[in-house]
N, C-alpha and C positions, 0 to 999 in steps of 0.2 A: 768761530768756536771762542768765547770768552776766556780772558787770561787767568792759569790755575793759580791763587791764592796759596803762597808757602809761607804756611806757618813757623814754618821748622824745628826745633827741639824746645820743649816745652815742661818746666821742672812737673814735678811730680803736683804738687799742689795746683798750681796753673794749670795743666791738665787734666784734672780731677773739675776744676772750675767748669771750664771749657767741654768737659764730658757731659755734666750735667745741665748745660744749658743747650745741648745740640742734638737737639733729638732724633735727626734720622744718620747720625753718626752711626760710622762701621769700624768699631774695633777690630784691627789685625794682630795679633801674635805671632813674631816671626821666629820665634824661639822653638826648641827642640818639644816632642810630645811629650817627654818627662817633665821637665819646668811646666807645662799646660796643666798635666796631671796632678802635678803638689799646688798649684794656686792660678785661678785666672780672672777676668772679667765676666759675669753674667753676661751672655747674648754674642760673646767675641766669637770672632771668624779665628780659628788655629791653619795656619801654614806654617806649619815646622821645617823651614830650610835646610835646618843641619839635618834633618833627616832625609829632608826627601832631594836637595842639591838644585842647583841653580835653575836647571831646566822646566823642568818640574813646578817649583818654586815662582817663576816668572808665567807657566801657565794658569796658575790659580790667581795670582795677582791680576791677570787678563780676564779670569771669570766674575770679579769683583762687579757688583750692579754699578751703572754708571750714573752720574748724576749725585751722588751723594758726595759729603765730607769721609775722608779716610784719618783716622790714627792709626800709627803703627807704635807697637812696642818690643821688646825683648827683655831680658832677665835686669840688665842693669843700666841699661840705655848705651850699648856702646857699639854693639852688632846690628843694630837697627839703624843704624846711619848709613851702613851701603843699604840697604834694602829700601830704606825712604829715599835715596837718588835713584834708585831702579825703578821704584813706583813712578816718581815724578814725569821719568823719562818715557814708561810703558803708558802710562795712564793722563795720558794732557784730557781729557774728557772728565777726569775728576775735580770738582769745583775747591776742595778746601785740602790739603794734606798738612799732618804735623806726625811729630812722634813724640814718645815720653823719653828724654834725656835722664835718664836716673832712673830708681826702682820706682815698679808702678804701685799706686796705690790700691791692691786688690778689693781690701776688706775697705776701707770707706767708702768708695765706689759699691762695691755689692751690696753693705747698708743703706745707702742711700737708693739704692735702685730697689729695697727690697719694702722702703720704706721705715728703716728702723732707726 
């Protein structure tokens, strides 16, 4: 199995550029459902770890597609660090892992995704 590339925490603007140039990227929001309902990236996967608990959250991380890069995020970039480490350990088959170290740039990404 190839070595997993750990991109670690990316500042919001660096994350935005990475997201734009990585067409097969899976974006995972690990914050609670209420946060997801307020704002999120178009097409992202919501694994509301605060609502689900550790066991169910891990099961959902295990269900992510194999062989595609994954970027995690939460509200402010704090609780995501722990889930980033969990993902790295659970899923060595994911080729590239990263997280947004800060407030996610939802509007900028969604505007870009819509072609605005």
